[in-house]
BALOBA-1460 file (C-alpha; in Angstrom, 3 decimals):
// residues 216
<rec num="1" residu="x" x="54.789" y="29.551" z="-4.050"/>
<rec num="2" residu="x" x="56.180" y="28.619" z="-0.611"/>
<rec num="3" residu="x" x="54.800" y="25.749" z="1.566"/>
<rec num="4" residu="x" x="54.476" y="28.581" z="4.293"/>
<rec num="5" residu="x" x="52.258" y="30.825" z="1.665"/>
<rec num="6" residu="x" x="50.286" y="27.779" z="0.698"/>
<rec num="7" residu="x" x="49.486" y="26.737" z="4.097"/>
<rec num="8" residu="x" x="48.285" y="30.220" z="4.940"/>
<rec num="9" residu="x" x="46.406" y="30.112" z="2.006"/>
<rec num="10" residu="x" x="44.420" y="27.156" z="2.818"/>
<rec num="11" residu="x" x="44.029" y="28.358" z="6.267"/>
<rec num="12" residu="x" x="42.355" y="31.840" z="4.821"/>
<rec num="13" residu="x" x="39.977" y="29.275" z="2.584"/>
<rec num="14" residu="x" x="39.009" y="27.077" z="5.726"/>
<rec num="15" residu="x" x="38.119" y="30.375" z="7.658"/>
<rec num="16" residu="x" x="36.046" y="31.578" z="4.503"/>
<rec num="17" residu="x" x="34.043" y="28.422" z="4.403"/>
<rec num="18" residu="x" x="33.242" y="28.466" z="8.316"/>
<rec num="19" residu="x" x="32.217" y="32.010" z="8.254"/>
<rec num="20" residu="x" x="29.597" y="31.115" z="5.001"/>
<rec num="21" residu="x" x="28.464" y="28.211" z="7.313"/>
<rec num="22" residu="x" x="27.894" y="30.426" z="10.205"/>
<rec num="23" residu="x" x="25.790" y="32.888" z="8.148"/>
<rec num="24" residu="x" x="23.610" y="30.156" z="6.367"/>
<rec num="25" residu="x" x="22.914" y="28.839" z="10.185"/>
<rec num="26" residu="x" x="21.774" y="32.472" z="11.237"/>
<rec num="27" residu="x" x="19.915" y="33.193" z="7.978"/>
<rec num="28" residu="x" x="17.886" y="29.764" z="8.624"/>
<rec num="29" residu="x" x="17.760" y="29.430" z="12.288"/>
<rec num="30" residu="x" x="14.497" y="31.764" z="12.896"/>
<rec num="31" residu="x" x="12.861" y="29.717" z="9.893"/>
<rec num="32" residu="x" x="12.366" y="26.267" z="10.850"/>
<rec num="33" residu="x" x="13.179" y="24.083" z="13.962"/>
<rec num="34" residu="x" x="13.663" y="20.545" z="14.050"/>
<rec num="35" residu="x" x="11.956" y="18.838" z="17.154"/>
<rec num="36" residu="x" x="14.098" y="15.866" z="18.148"/>
<rec num="37" residu="x" x="11.063" y="14.184" z="19.774"/>
<rec num="38" residu="x" x="9.047" y="13.567" z="16.456"/>
<rec num="39" residu="x" x="11.381" y="14.507" z="14.079"/>
<rec num="40" residu="x" x="9.105" y="16.802" z="12.328"/>
<rec num="41" residu="x" x="10.294" y="20.022" z="10.863"/>
<rec num="42" residu="x" x="8.369" y="22.821" z="11.217"/>
<rec num="43" residu="x" x="7.943" y="26.484" z="10.732"/>
<rec num="44" residu="x" x="8.101" y="28.856" z="13.936"/>
<rec num="45" residu="x" x="5.516" y="30.843" z="12.987"/>
<rec num="46" residu="x" x="2.042" y="28.652" z="12.509"/>
<rec num="47" residu="x" x="3.631" y="25.004" z="13.253"/>
<rec num="48" residu="x" x="2.893" y="24.064" z="9.853"/>
<rec num="49" residu="x" x="5.357" y="21.593" z="8.297"/>
<rec num="50" residu="x" x="7.376" y="22.406" z="5.495"/>
<rec num="51" residu="x" x="6.665" y="20.328" z="2.493"/>
<rec num="52" residu="x" x="6.316" y="20.585" z="-1.096"/>
<rec num="53" residu="x" x="2.671" y="20.115" z="-2.157"/>
<rec num="54" residu="x" x="1.725" y="18.664" z="-5.432"/>
<rec num="55" residu="x" x="-2.310" y="18.759" z="-5.564"/>
<rec num="56" residu="x" x="-4.916" y="19.137" z="-8.201"/>
<rec num="57" residu="x" x="-5.971" y="22.096" z="-9.655"/>
<rec num="58" residu="x" x="-9.548" y="21.997" z="-7.920"/>
<rec num="59" residu="x" x="-11.943" y="24.633" z="-7.950"/>
<rec num="60" residu="x" x="-11.824" y="26.084" z="-4.229"/>
<rec num="61" residu="x" x="-14.802" y="25.631" z="-2.160"/>
<rec num="62" residu="x" x="-15.447" y="27.323" z="1.100"/>
<rec num="63" residu="x" x="-12.433" y="26.839" z="3.428"/>
<rec num="64" residu="x" x="-13.264" y="25.391" z="7.012"/>
<rec num="65" residu="x" x="-12.378" y="27.404" z="9.811"/>
<rec num="66" residu="x" x="-9.807" y="25.114" z="11.305"/>
<rec num="67" residu="x" x="-6.682" y="27.591" z="11.762"/>
<rec num="68" residu="x" x="-4.289" y="24.976" z="12.358"/>
<rec num="69" residu="x" x="-4.819" y="23.365" z="8.709"/>
<rec num="70" residu="x" x="-3.729" y="26.149" z="6.514"/>
<rec num="71" residu="x" x="-5.134" y="26.600" z="3.454"/>
<rec num="72" residu="x" x="-2.835" y="24.821" z="1.386"/>
<rec num="73" residu="x" x="-3.141" y="21.773" z="3.519"/>
<rec num="74" residu="x" x="-7.349" y="22.120" z="3.173"/>
<rec num="75" residu="x" x="-6.644" y="22.519" z="-1.262"/>
<rec num="76" residu="x" x="-4.551" y="19.096" z="-0.719"/>
<rec num="77" residu="x" x="-7.666" y="17.368" z="0.960"/>
<rec num="78" residu="x" x="-10.247" y="19.174" z="-1.367"/>
<rec num="79" residu="x" x="-7.633" y="17.475" z="-4.287"/>
<rec num="80" residu="x" x="-7.418" y="13.886" z="-2.879"/>
<rec num="81" residu="x" x="-11.256" y="13.851" z="-2.646"/>
<rec num="82" residu="x" x="-11.648" y="14.972" z="-6.132"/>
<rec num="83" residu="x" x="-8.750" y="12.745" z="-7.207"/>
<rec num="84" residu="x" x="-9.794" y="9.296" z="-5.634"/>
<rec num="85" residu="x" x="-13.878" y="10.167" z="-5.744"/>
<rec num="86" residu="x" x="-15.118" y="10.436" z="-3.038"/>
<rec num="87" residu="x" x="-16.826" y="13.353" z="-0.659"/>
<rec num="88" residu="x" x="-14.090" y="15.759" z="1.044"/>
<rec num="89" residu="x" x="-15.571" y="15.935" z="4.388"/>
<rec num="90" residu="x" x="-14.698" y="12.570" z="4.978"/>
<rec num="91" residu="x" x="-11.237" y="13.129" z="4.676"/>
<rec num="92" residu="x" x="-11.925" y="16.402" z="6.778"/>
<rec num="93" residu="x" x="-13.709" y="14.385" z="9.609"/>
<rec num="94" residu="x" x="-11.077" y="11.615" z="9.937"/>
<rec num="95" residu="x" x="-7.897" y="13.631" z="10.509"/>
<rec num="96" residu="x" x="-9.774" y="15.786" z="12.851"/>
<rec num="97" residu="x" x="-10.605" y="12.721" z="14.790"/>
<rec num="98" residu="x" x="-7.315" y="11.185" z="14.508"/>
<rec num="99" residu="x" x="-5.319" y="14.429" z="14.870"/>
<rec num="100" residu="x" x="-7.613" y="16.519" z="17.455"/>
<rec num="101" residu="x" x="-7.562" y="19.040" z="14.468"/>
<rec num="102" residu="x" x="-3.707" y="19.970" z="14.974"/>
<rec num="103" residu="x" x="-0.582" y="18.511" z="13.994"/>
<rec num="104" residu="x" x="-0.292" y="16.203" z="17.246"/>
<rec num="105" residu="x" x="-0.025" y="13.181" z="15.539"/>
<rec num="106" residu="x" x="2.155" y="14.248" z="12.602"/>
<rec num="107" residu="x" x="5.567" y="12.041" z="12.913"/>
<rec num="108" residu="x" x="4.148" y="10.071" z="15.848"/>
<rec num="109" residu="x" x="3.732" y="6.191" z="16.185"/>
<rec num="110" residu="x" x="0.918" y="5.186" z="18.147"/>
<rec num="111" residu="x" x="1.088" y="2.138" z="20.584"/>
<rec num="112" residu="x" x="-0.623" y="0.076" z="17.925"/>
<rec num="113" residu="x" x="1.711" y="1.025" z="14.968"/>
<rec num="114" residu="x" x="-0.395" y="3.633" z="13.588"/>
<rec num="115" residu="x" x="1.633" y="6.421" z="11.647"/>
<rec num="116" residu="x" x="1.245" y="10.052" z="11.007"/>
<rec num="117" residu="x" x="-1.373" y="12.568" z="10.566"/>
<rec num="118" residu="x" x="-4.028" y="10.074" z="9.423"/>
<rec num="119" residu="x" x="-2.550" y="7.259" z="11.981"/>
<rec num="120" residu="x" x="-1.905" y="4.917" z="8.988"/>
<rec num="121" residu="x" x="-1.416" y="1.348" z="10.623"/>
<rec num="122" residu="x" x="1.339" y="-0.354" z="10.082"/>
<rec num="123" residu="x" x="-0.079" y="-3.559" z="7.933"/>
<rec num="124" residu="x" x="-1.069" y="-1.318" z="5.203"/>
<rec num="125" residu="x" x="2.621" y="0.524" z="4.811"/>
<rec num="126" residu="x" x="3.811" y="-2.343" z="2.284"/>
<rec num="127" residu="x" x="0.548" y="-2.354" z="0.027"/>
<rec num="128" residu="x" x="0.950" y="1.477" z="0.137"/>
<rec num="129" residu="x" x="4.399" y="1.470" z="-0.992"/>
<rec num="130" residu="x" x="3.669" y="-0.864" z="-3.978"/>
<rec num="131" residu="x" x="0.954" y="1.320" z="-5.224"/>
<rec num="132" residu="x" x="2.011" y="4.803" z="-4.355"/>
<rec num="133" residu="x" x="5.804" y="4.531" z="-3.828"/>
<rec num="134" residu="x" x="5.545" y="5.739" z="-0.132"/>
<rec num="135" residu="x" x="7.967" y="4.704" z="2.336"/>
<rec num="136" residu="x" x="6.989" y="4.533" z="6.101"/>
<rec num="137" residu="x" x="9.239" y="7.359" z="7.139"/>
<rec num="138" residu="x" x="7.099" y="9.674" z="4.528"/>
<rec num="139" residu="x" x="4.146" y="8.330" z="5.660"/>
<rec num="140" residu="x" x="5.285" y="9.035" z="9.385"/>
<rec num="141" residu="x" x="6.765" y="12.496" z="9.050"/>
<rec num="142" residu="x" x="5.096" y="14.178" z="5.715"/>
<rec num="143" residu="x" x="1.382" y="14.993" z="6.233"/>
<rec num="144" residu="x" x="0.726" y="15.374" z="2.552"/>
<rec num="145" residu="x" x="1.790" y="11.944" z="2.112"/>
<rec num="146" residu="x" x="0.108" y="10.304" z="4.488"/>
<rec num="147" residu="x" x="-3.104" y="12.051" z="3.741"/>
<rec num="148" residu="x" x="-2.761" y="10.404" z="0.221"/>
<rec num="149" residu="x" x="-2.384" y="7.323" z="1.778"/>
<rec num="150" residu="x" x="-5.574" y="7.520" z="3.717"/>
<rec num="151" residu="x" x="-7.533" y="8.919" z="0.728"/>
<rec num="152" residu="x" x="-6.301" y="5.689" z="-1.046"/>
<rec num="153" residu="x" x="-7.450" y="3.630" z="1.583"/>
<rec num="154" residu="x" x="-11.014" y="5.013" z="1.827"/>
<rec num="155" residu="x" x="-11.176" y="4.843" z="-2.110"/>
<rec num="156" residu="x" x="-10.654" y="1.083" z="-1.808"/>
<rec num="157" residu="x" x="-13.655" y="1.078" z="1.226"/>
<rec num="158" residu="x" x="-15.792" y="2.818" z="-1.419"/>
<rec num="159" residu="x" x="-15.107" y="0.139" z="-3.981"/>
<rec num="160" residu="x" x="-15.333" y="-2.320" z="-1.752"/>
<rec num="161" residu="x" x="-19.031" y="-1.744" z="-0.649"/>
<rec num="162" residu="x" x="-19.455" y="-0.507" z="-4.168"/>
<rec num="163" residu="x" x="-20.236" y="3.085" z="-2.931"/>
<rec num="164" residu="x" x="-20.017" y="6.386" z="-5.243"/>
<rec num="165" residu="x" x="-20.372" y="10.147" z="-4.076"/>
<rec num="166" residu="x" x="-23.978" y="9.960" z="-3.963"/>
<rec num="167" residu="x" x="-24.404" y="6.354" z="-2.731"/>
<rec num="168" residu="x" x="-22.621" y="5.644" z="0.360"/>
<rec num="169" residu="x" x="-22.872" y="5.405" z="4.444"/>
<rec num="170" residu="x" x="-20.804" y="7.750" z="6.483"/>
<rec num="171" residu="x" x="-20.640" y="5.719" z="9.631"/>
<rec num="172" residu="x" x="-19.908" y="2.400" z="7.339"/>
<rec num="173" residu="x" x="-16.631" y="4.210" z="5.932"/>
<rec num="174" residu="x" x="-15.449" y="5.604" z="9.419"/>
<rec num="175" residu="x" x="-15.945" y="2.239" z="10.990"/>
<rec num="176" residu="x" x="-14.208" y="0.466" z="8.422"/>
<rec num="177" residu="x" x="-11.331" y="2.729" z="8.540"/>
<rec num="178" residu="x" x="-11.063" y="2.304" z="12.304"/>
<rec num="179" residu="x" x="-11.848" y="-1.656" z="12.508"/>
<rec num="180" residu="x" x="-12.269" y="-2.999" z="9.007"/>
<rec num="181" residu="x" x="-14.976" y="-5.251" z="7.825"/>
<rec num="182" residu="x" x="-15.727" y="-6.642" z="11.667"/>
<rec num="183" residu="x" x="-16.074" y="-2.926" z="13.155"/>
<rec num="184" residu="x" x="-19.663" y="-3.209" z="14.003"/>
<rec num="185" residu="x" x="-18.597" y="-5.822" z="16.643"/>
<rec num="186" residu="x" x="-15.643" y="-3.926" z="18.372"/>
<rec num="187" residu="x" x="-16.924" y="-1.336" z="20.991"/>
<rec num="188" residu="x" x="-13.902" y="0.874" z="20.334"/>
<rec num="189" residu="x" x="-14.627" y="1.193" z="16.648"/>
<rec num="190" residu="x" x="-18.395" y="1.943" z="17.585"/>
<rec num="191" residu="x" x="-17.375" y="4.936" z="19.478"/>
<rec num="192" residu="x" x="-15.069" y="5.881" z="17.138"/>
<rec num="193" residu="x" x="-17.951" y="6.352" z="14.845"/>
<rec num="194" residu="x" x="-19.882" y="7.936" z="16.902"/>
<rec num="195" residu="x" x="-16.953" y="10.321" z="17.426"/>
<rec num="196" residu="x" x="-16.536" y="11.075" z="13.587"/>
<rec num="197" residu="x" x="-20.314" y="11.721" z="12.984"/>
<rec num="198" residu="x" x="-20.345" y="14.278" z="15.939"/>
<rec num="199" residu="x" x="-17.425" y="16.060" z="14.070"/>
<rec num="200" residu="x" x="-18.981" y="15.697" z="10.823"/>
<rec num="201" residu="x" x="-21.971" y="16.970" z="11.861"/>
<rec num="202" residu="x" x="-20.608" y="19.929" z="13.965"/>
<rec num="203" residu="x" x="-17.919" y="20.612" z="11.263"/>
<rec num="204" residu="x" x="-17.903" y="19.710" z="7.977"/>
<rec num="205" residu="x" x="-21.604" y="18.794" z="7.023"/>
<rec num="206" residu="x" x="-25.267" y="19.593" z="7.827"/>
<rec num="207" residu="x" x="-26.434" y="16.053" z="8.589"/>
<rec num="208" residu="x" x="-28.702" y="14.408" z="10.574"/>
<rec num="209" residu="x" x="-26.657" y="12.656" z="13.213"/>
<rec num="210" residu="x" x="-27.216" y="8.538" z="13.370"/>
<rec num="211" residu="x" x="-27.711" y="7.069" z="16.421"/>
<rec num="212" residu="x" x="-25.649" y="3.592" z="16.442"/>
<rec num="213" residu="x" x="-27.059" y="0.673" z="18.410"/>
<rec num="214" residu="x" x="-24.080" y="-0.958" z="20.527"/>
<rec num="215" residu="x" x="-24.473" y="-4.403" z="20.234"/>
<rec num="216" residu="x" x="-21.755" y="-5.446" z="22.636"/>
């Protein structure tokens, strides 16, 4: 084969590759969008992050009316609560307070170094990596792994206070999630608990709201 013919074949092969690459971009360009500001990958329809989900097969209860959290993510939260042995409304309430009931905090780092949908503080990342294998990037960008990290932390609080599903205190769990064991001495944590109790009562559980007496 002559050099001229070989060069012509190479050009033809390169042209085919470029055409195929362009075709792939066209096919997928209307399905996903990469937001450079937060580096989250989202479907344009529904703004729901695309991640492969692995959750337990838990008998489905009634879904909550939170359009932004689709049934797949709600299934994941139900599954995590079952896996770690506590009441699912705790997870739903915390993520609602931390994210405003949207995907707003997915991929976000707060000024106090809290990461992702459940705002997992940087101080917990090394331990979470050792126990669950989740990296800081995964906690920041993957809402499903971020949710499991939150469930793991909440389970630790249940163990700390020797709680179980039938004997626990909502305000203590919410307060500890925000300000750890000294949460009652922190005005911001007390406000956080108040907000959680309101969200819990209005959206996830019919309970009598506990008014906390602020001591500061």
